[in-house]
N, C-alpha and C positions, 0 to 999 in steps of 0.2 A: 272982277278978275276979268284980265283982260283977253282979249281971243285966244290968242296964243298960248297962254296958261289952259283955257279950255280943251283947247286940243289934244295939247300934253294930257291930262288927264282922262281923256276920251280914249286917246290911244294905248294909255297904260290899263285901263281898265278893260279894254277888248282881248290885248295881252294876256291879262289875268284870265280874260274867259276861257280863253282858245287854251292856257293852260290847263285848267281846270277840266277842260272836257279830253284834255290828253290825259291827264291823270286818270281819268273817270274811266276811258277806253282801255287805259293798260290796267286797275283795278280790273274788270270788268274779264279781262282775262285772265290773269292771276286767279279769279273767282271762278272760272270756267273751268282753268289748268285744275287746282284741288278738286275740286267737284267732280274732275275726272280721274285724279288719284283715288279720291276718297271712295268712287263707286269702284275702281278698278278693285284697292284692299278689300272693299266689304264683298266683292264678289269673291274675289281670292279666300276671304278669311270663309267667307259661306262654303265654300268650295272645300275646303282644309276640314270647316269645323264639322263637315258631312262625313268626309272622308272619315273623319277622329273623333265623331262622337261615339261608338261604342265604348270606344277606350275611355277618352274624356269622362265619359259617365261612372264606365266601372271603375275607373283605379282609383287604387288605396291613398296614393300619395298627394299631396297640392299637385292643382297643376295649373300654369298661370302662364297666358299669352298677350304680350304687349308690341306696341310699334316701337321704330327705332328712336323715338324721343324718352323712351321709358315708359310711357301710359299705359297703364293696365289696360288690357280688352277685353278676360277674361277671367276669370276666377273657374276651378270645376269645386265641386260641395267642398272636400278637402282644404282648399285654399280659402272659402270661405270662413269656414271655422278655424282655421290657423290663425289668418292674418285680423279676423274680423269686421272685413271689410264688406259692402255689398256692392258690386261694381252697376248694378244696373241701377242704382237709385245716385252714387256718389263717385267722384273722379280720384283714380290715384295713381300716382306716379312714386317707381322703383327706390326713387331717393327717400321716396317719404318712408321707406320700409328699410332702410341701410343704417345699422348701428352707426352713432359716429366714430367712436375709434375703430373701424374696421371700414372705414369710408376710403381709405387709401387703396387697400387689398381689394375692395369693391368696384374701386374704377379700373383697378390694372387688370381686373377680371373681367368686367365687360369691352373693356381695349381688345382683351384676346377674343372674345366671343366676337367682335368685329372682322378682326382680322383672319381669325383660322376659319369661323363659322361657327362655335362651338367651346364650350371650355367643360369639362367635367370637374369631380367632385370637388367642387366649390363647398368650405365650409367656413360659415362665419356668424355673427347674430343678427340678428334683423329687430325690428319695430313690431309690436300690433298695432291694432287701431286705439287699446289701449293701453299702451305706451310698456310694455308685457316686452320685457326682453325673452328672443328665443333662440335657440342655435339650431343651426339650418344645415342640410347636408342639399346643392343643388347640380345637375347636369343638367346643362342647356344649349340650344341650337337656334340657326336664323334660318328662318324661313324666306323662301326666295318664289318670284312668280315665275309666268312665263321666261322670259326674256332674260332672268336668271339677275335681278336686282331684289337686294335684300329689303323686304317692307316689315318683318315684323321678326319677333325672337318670341321662342315656347321654353318652357323648362319645368322640369319635377323637382319640387320642394319638400324632403325630405324633412321634418321635425324629430333632430337628434338633442333633443335639451335632456331627456328623460337618462338616455346612453350615455351624454356627454358627463353628467352629474354624476351618473355609475359609474363611470370613467376613472372622476378625481376621485371621490370614495376609495374607487379599489386603487388608486395610486398613493393615498393617502394610507390607507390600511397597509399595503405592501411596503410604504417608507416606514411606519411603524414595525411593523411584521421581521421588515430587517433592519429595524435599528433595533428590536427587542433581542434577534438573531445575532448578531454583532456584538451585543453589551451579555449574551447571556455566560453564566457561568457555565455554563455545561458546553463540553464541546459538542458540535453538528456538523454533520458529514454528511454533504448529496452525493451518492455513487450511482455508476451507469454500468454493469455488465463487468462487476470491480474496480472500475477509473472512476478516480476523485473528480467529481465534477467541480464542487463549489465546497466552501469549508468557509467557519466563519474563525473571529479573533481570539477566542477560548481554545480552540483545539491547534492552533498554530503557535500559541504562545506556550502552550502542553508540550506540543513536543518538535519547537523551537525551528519550526519550517516556515516561509511565506507562504501566504495566497498562490503565487505561481508554481515554489516548488514543488507544492502538494500535489494542485491541480497536475503534475507530470510523473506523479506518482500511481500505485494502485494501491488497493486495503491490501495484498501479499507482501510490497515492499518494503510494509511499514508493521508488520505483522510477525511475531516468532512462528518458524517452522513449526516447534513443536503443537505449537495453537490452533494454526490453520485447519487441520481434519475436524476437530470439532465446528468450527465455524461452517466451514463447508458443507456439512453431515444438515446442517441447519438451512443454509442457502437452498440447496438441494431439494429441502421441503417445501421451502418460501418458492421455488421456481415451479414446481407442480403444484400448488395451489394448497397445499395440504393445512400451512398456515401462513399468516401475515404479518405476523410478529414475534420476534423470542428474545429474553437476553441472555448475554453469558459474559462472563468474568476474563478476560483476556488481557495480554501483554501487547504493546506495542514499543517500537522504536524510536527513540528518538533523535535529533541529528546529532548531539554531540555522545551518542552511542550507551546512554542511559535505558534504564528501563522505565515505562508507564505503564501501571495497574491500573485498570477500566473496567467500569461495568457499564458494556453496550448492549443499549438498546435496539433493535434495529426492525425498521418499518416500511411493508412494500407498499408504493404509490403503481396503482393498475390503473389501466387504461379500460376503457368498456368493453373490450372482448376480454378482459382479466387477464390480460397479460401485462408483466412487470415494467414497466417505465424507468422508475428510479426505486432506490434504494436511501432513506434514512434514518443515519443514527446519532445518536446520542450519548455522547462519551462522556461519561462522569469517569474523572480521574477520584481512584481510590487507592490509590498508594500508599499517602501517610496514613490511611484508618487500616490499612492490610496488614503496616511497619506495625502500627502500635497492636495490632490484635496478635503480631506473631512475637510482639518484645510482649505482652501481658502475658500470652502460653506458655512462650519459653522460660520466664523469670515465676511462673505457677508453677511449672512441670520443677524444676529447680528447686523452689521449695518445696512442693511434696515428695522429689526425691531424695532429697536429704533430711525430711524430717525424721527428727528421733533416731538417727543413725550416728554413731561415737567412732567408726572406723575412721581413723582420717584419708585414706585411701581409696575408699566406697564415696567418700563426701568428695574427694578431689577429682575422682572418676566421671561423677554424674554431670560437675561442674561442667569438664572438659566437653561432656558427650551433649550437652544440651548447648554450650556454646559455638563449639567448631558448627551444628546443625544451624544452628541461628544465623552467623558471621556466612556460611555456606562456603568455610574454607575448608583445608583437609590438614591444620595443624593448628593444633592449641595445647599448651603447657600449663600445669599450674605447678609454681616451685613456694616450698616453703625455706621462711626464714631458718637458718640455723644461729641463732647470735652465740652459744658456745663455742660453734668457729668459723664466725663472721662469714659465712658464705650460706648460697640459693641453693636448696636441694629440690632437685625435679619429683614430685612423688605421684602427678600424673599426665596424659599425654594422651592426643588424640591422631589418630592417621599413620602417616608412612612410622615413624617414629616408634611404634608398637609393632615387636615381634608375633609370632605366630601363635606364643599362648598367652597376647595383649601384656606383656611385660616392655618397659623403656627399655630401648637398648641403645647401647653407647651413652646411658648417663651421667649426663656432665654435671661439674658444680660449679657456682659460679659465683666467684667471691664478691660482694657488698661493693658496690661502687664502681664493678667495671661491669661493661657492655650497658646496652639497654636497658634489660633488665635489673642486674645491680645497679644502676643510677636509678630506676625509678625506685625501689627497695629504701636507697638511701635517703631518696626527698621525699619521697611520701607522697609525689605528684603523679598522675597519669600522662601518660605522652602517647601521643601517631605517630608514626616515620613513614612519610609518602614516599620516599625513597633511603633503601638503606643503603644503598653505593654511595652515598654521597654522606652517610654519617660514619666518621671515624671508629664509634662505638661498636658500631652493630660487631656479630659474633658469627659464624657459619656455625650451623650446628649440624643438620644431617644434610642440606643442600640451602643454597643461598633463594631467600625472597625477596620482592622490591619492598612492599609495606608491613609493618609492624605498629601493631598495637599493644601497650602494658597498662595494665590496672593494678592500684593496690590495692590488697586486703587489708584494711585496717581495723585494731581492736585496742578500745582504752588506751585511743591516741598513738600506739605503734602498731608499724607495718608490720606483720607477722606472716604474707605471704605475695604471690604476682598471680594474674591472671596474664598469662601472656598468648597473641595467636600472630602467626603471620601468614599474608599472601601472594603467589608469584606476581600479579600485578601490584604495578605504583598506584600511587593513591587512592588504594580501596577502601580503606577503612574511614567511615563518617563521624562527625558530632555524636549522631543520634546512634553510633555502633557503642562509640564513649560514654556518653549517657545511662545507654542499658548496662554497661560492664562497669560502670561504679554502681548502678543498683543493686546489681549482681552479688559485687564484692561485699557492698554493707550486707545483704540479705545473709550471705554465710559466713560473714565473720564470727559472730558469736557462737553460732554453730563449730566454727573451723577453730577456735579457739576452746572451744568444749573438746573437741576432738583431741587438739594436741596436747591439752591440759591430763588431757585420758591418758594420750601414750606416752607421757611423762614420768606420770604413777607407774605407769606400765614398766616403765625400762626399772625407776626406781623398786619397784616392786620385783622386776628380775634377778637386780641386785641384792636384793635381799632376801633370796629365795632361803637360805638356810637360816636364816634367823625367822623367817615369817613362819616355815616346818617347826621350829623351837615353840613358839607358841602356841595357847591349849586351843580346844572349840573356840571359847568365846573370842578370841580374837579372830576365828577361820571367821564365826556369824557377825563380827562388827565389819571385816570388808565386805562380806554378802551384804548387809545392811546399809552401808555405803554405794556398792555396786546398783542397789536394787532401788533407793530413793534417787540418784543421779538420772539411773535409767528410765524410771519411770516419771519423774515430775519433772529434772530442771532441763533436761536436752527439751522440751517439747516447748515449756516455757521459754524460754532462751529465743527459741524459733518463733515463735507467737509474739515477742516483743520483738523479736527483725522486724517481721512480717506488719508491725502495728506501726514501727520507726517507716520502713521501705511509703506505707501508704500515707503518712502524714507528711513526709516529704516529698514526695509525688506529685502532693497536690497540696502543697502551702499558698496560699492563698485563696483555696476555691472552697474550702471546709468554714460551712456555719458555725455558729456558735453553742449549738447542741451538740453537732458531732465532733466539737472540738473538747468539747465537756463529756461526751461520751468516750472520747480516747483519753481525756486526763483518768476517768474513772474506771475502766482498763487498764490504763499504765501503775496507778496506786493497787488494783489486784493486783497486779504481777508484783510488785515491789512486796505488796504482804504476803504473798507465795515464795517469791525469790529468799526472802526473810524467812518463812519457817521452815522451808528447801535448808539455807543455809546453816540454821543453828542443829535442826538433825544429824548435817554430816558433820558440823561441827562436835556436837556430842557422840557421833560414833567414832571421830578418829582420837577421842581422850584416852580410848581403851574402857577401864571400869569407874571413871571419873563420872561423877555423874550428877545435872543442872540441880540446881538450888530449886526444891520442891515447894511448893505453896498452897494456898486456897485457890480450887478454882472452880467459880462458876458457870456449872453445864450449859445452864439458859442461857448464858450469854456468851459460851464455845460455837450452841448450835445458832445462835443470829448471825456470827461475823460467817459462820463455813456457807451461812444461808448467801453473804454478798460474794463466796471468792467463785461458789460452785455454780455449771449451769442446772437449771432445773426446769424441764421443761414444761410448758405452760399446762399441758395433759395431768400434770402429774403434781398430786398437795402433800406435804410435808406437816404433820399434825404433832402436835406435844400433849401427850394423854394426860398425864400427871408434871404438875410442876417437880423441876428438874433441882436434882441437890447441887451442893457444893460440895466439892472434897478435894483430899489432897495431894497432890500429886505434881508431876510436870508436865505442864499446859502443851508444851510440845507439841509431848507424845500423847496426851489427851485427844488432843487437837486432831491429832494423824489417825489416831482409832475412828473417832467418829466420822472421820472425812473418809476413809475409805470404806468402811459400811455402809454408809449414805450413798457415795458411788457406785456403790457395787448394787444397790439396791436399783436405782436410779437405771443403772445400766441395761440391764434384766428384766425389769418392767415393758410386759408385751404388751398390756390389756389399754384401750383407748381412753380407760379412764384410772389414772394411775393414783395407787395410796401408799405413802411413809409412814408408821407410829410410829412415834419414839414413847417410850412408857419407862417406867424406874417402881420396883416394890421397894421398899425401905425392910431389911430383916434386923434381927438385934445384933451383929457384928458387920454387917456389910449388907450394900445395894447391888439389886437386882437388875442390871438396865436389859432393855429388850427393845430392838429394832426392828420393826416389821414393813414387809413387801407384799402388792398381791400380783407378783410378778410371774418368771416361768413355773420357780421353783427348781428343786435338790433334788435327784432318784438318791430313797437311803443307802445304794450303794456307795455313795459317793460320800457320804458324811464323814466318814476316818482319813479319808484325801483330799480333803478342801483346801484342811489349815499348814498341807506340806509346801514349799517353795517351790516355784513355777509350775504347780499343779493348777493348770487352767483346765475346766469342760467344755470353755467355746474359744477353740482355736481359732481367733481372729486378732486382728491388729490392737482394737480395745483392748484384750486379759491378756495379759503380760501374765497371771496366776503368782504373783507375788503379793499383792495386798492385801488377801487373808492371811498368810504367813506373817504377815508386817502388825496383822492387829491380834495375832497369837501373842506373838513376843511381847508387844505391850502388856498385854494382860497379864502375861505371866510374869515380866519384870516390877507390876504392882500386885503381883501375888494373886491374883485370881485366875478364874475359869472364864474358860468359854465352849457352847456347843450348838447348835441351831436344831431345830424340826423344819421339815419340810417334805410337803409330797409335789410331784409334777404337777403344775398348773394352776397350784394351788395358793402358792406364794412359798415364803422363810420368812422363818425370824429367827435373828439370832440373838442368844444371851450372854451375857458375861456379867461377871461380879466383880464389887471393888472393895475393900478394907474399908472400915469408918476409917 
């Protein structure tokens, strides 16, 4: 190596040595400055720690102190427990604690801390030493030295993990509850001082209002004035603390003007002082249920009112009264078809068509085929007219009304009458009204037909008064007998048949096989009884002619009666000795035993009833007896009991004609009848038949 090269190398080494010394000097100065800063910070922290020691040691929430670079300088016991770090043994930077998905929010908040000197209500997730995730709420501030230089930051950290989870559960439950409320089939209304605050979809749909529309209304706005006082009385008791809940049935006004009948269950929500904050109302729509109940009640009322009646005007009057009340109208008329004159006759009315004597005033005759009523009578099809002013068939009777409903009464395929009702409002009558009136028409058809037949017969009888007077006592008794059988058996029988038909029709598709079979048995029994009655009436109508007599097994006859008669479970019918076969008219013999057994059943008042049927054979005749343990008959009545229409018990079940029929049948068979009886000891009827 040359001398020049050695000189260059020496100079380079010397420069490097000088540079190293300079660097060491700078490093020494920086170390001295850092040490001084550290000492100053430590001194200040010691000063602050002394000042806050009491608070630091006793604070419930976590308390954290860190330097400006985020290095944790101090944890209190709660912070150590929360984060899981021991600051005395390990170093921690706040970056280690920040949940990664919340990092951006954390950096923004720390920037706010540097700029403002504090931040409040910081909520985010943090990691603990074990990487468990916690939700925390932090309020932090910057720590300044005497020269107002930021040297550290301090914060109070509250663990809100449980609160957050509870809030999430509450929100989830609230969402679920809101879903239940909104999807509930029962209307729910939240009110305050009568103002509607909130409603669910069910009540909105039921009333036809939107949620916003209802929120601008009060409970009084959607209630009927007639119903409000009752509700107000309950509300007053609730306000006074007398009750917390009540249930009421009331009407609500729908947006379209119609009525919603509802069962309303109102409960109070009170504050800690017992004052009402809100009221919650559960509104259950019972309009259909109430309508069906009214229909059933009305139909039952009609059935009971006309059952057994044979006067055509009485039947029609009961029908109009019940229908007018059900339809809530002041007009209802029953028309009767007069086939002889090809017209319709008004036979009953309701409302303004009646005068002070309850008679139809200005009675009109409607030709078949004319007017709405005449057209329905001609076609046999019911009609609803929503606006009579637009129907040229409408005939003004006493005044114009804009809605009309007309339903035919049909018997054996023929229209025999019309139920007609009008209302002053347009589009008043509904399909429900139509179905109900059709049921009524079906129910009364047979009864009305029987009444028509009776009236026609009475007309014939009136025209032939002279001829009837010329007939002897036997003919009078024949007419009496026909009237008795018709009144006593056929009219109620037809009513039962009509009721059974209505029940089957109204419940079509709902009845099980057993029920259908039972109805079949009822109809079979009714047919047998109908035939029996018809045979008796036919016999009565042919004067002295007699049906062909034959051998009648009384044992078989009694068994057939068991199938027809209603025998309560507490009553037993026993045959003491085998009954004979007798020669006679089976129809009359059946009527004889039926009346005596029915009479015994009717007047048994004991818990265990007993009817005994016996026979004693004599040389030329049979002596039958029917014994019961019923109420008995006082001896003073024994001579009168077989007289027609003489009833000891004046009630709807006793017509006073049964025993007169029995005596007549015994007389026709040239026998005798008598009784033995004492009050409360029962009765025994004896009668004889020639062999």
